[in-house]
C-alpha positions as CSV (number, residue, x, y, z in Angstrom):
1,M,-4.4,7.1,2.3
2,P,-4.2,4.4,5.1
3,S,-3.9,5.8,8.7
4,P,-0.3,5.6,10.3
5,L,-1.6,2.9,12.5
6,G,-3.4,0.5,9.7
7,R,-6.2,1.2,10.6
8,P,-9.0,1.7,7.9
9,H,-10.5,4.9,6.8
10,T,-12.7,3.8,3.9
11,A,-14.6,0.9,3.9
12,H,-12.8,-0.3,0.6
13,E,-10.2,-0.6,3.2
14,A,-11.9,-2.6,5.9
15,I,-13.5,-4.8,3.1
16,K,-9.7,-5.4,1.9
17,Y,-9.1,-6.1,5.5
18,E,-12.2,-8.5,5.8
19,T,-11.3,-10.3,2.8
20,A,-7.7,-10.9,3.8
21,L,-8.7,-12.3,7.1
22,K,-11.7,-14.3,5.4
23,A,-8.7,-16.1,3.0
24,D,-6.9,-16.9,5.9
25,K,-4.2,-14.0,5.6
26,F,-2.9,-11.8,8.7
27,V,-3.1,-8.1,8.8
28,L,-0.2,-6.7,11.0
29,M,-0.5,-3.6,12.6
30,V,2.8,-1.9,13.7
31,H,2.7,1.3,16.4
32,G,5.4,2.7,17.2
33,S,7.6,6.0,16.3
34,A,7.7,7.3,12.3
35,E,10.8,5.4,12.5
36,E,9.9,2.0,14.2
37,Q,7.2,2.2,11.7
38,A,9.5,2.7,8.4
39,K,11.9,0.0,10.1
40,A,8.8,-2.2,10.2
41,R,7.7,-1.7,6.3
42,T,11.3,-2.2,5.7
43,V,11.1,-5.4,6.8
44,L,8.0,-6.6,5.7
45,A,8.9,-5.8,2.1
46,S,12.0,-7.7,2.0
47,S,9.8,-10.8,2.9
48,K,7.4,-12.6,1.4
49,A,4.4,-10.1,2.7
50,W,1.6,-10.0,0.5
51,Q,1.0,-6.3,0.7
52,T,2.3,-3.4,2.5
53,V,1.1,-0.2,3.6
């Protein structure tokens, strides 16, 4: 399970982030309360975001 702040817990997650960056994608980390994180997740999910966690 990803951490609430988006830091990878596993090597698999770290590789996934590294691969995205090498493919010229962005990795966005959101810091805030649970409510603020949920709002950010909703906004990103309704956009053309490649993947949200």
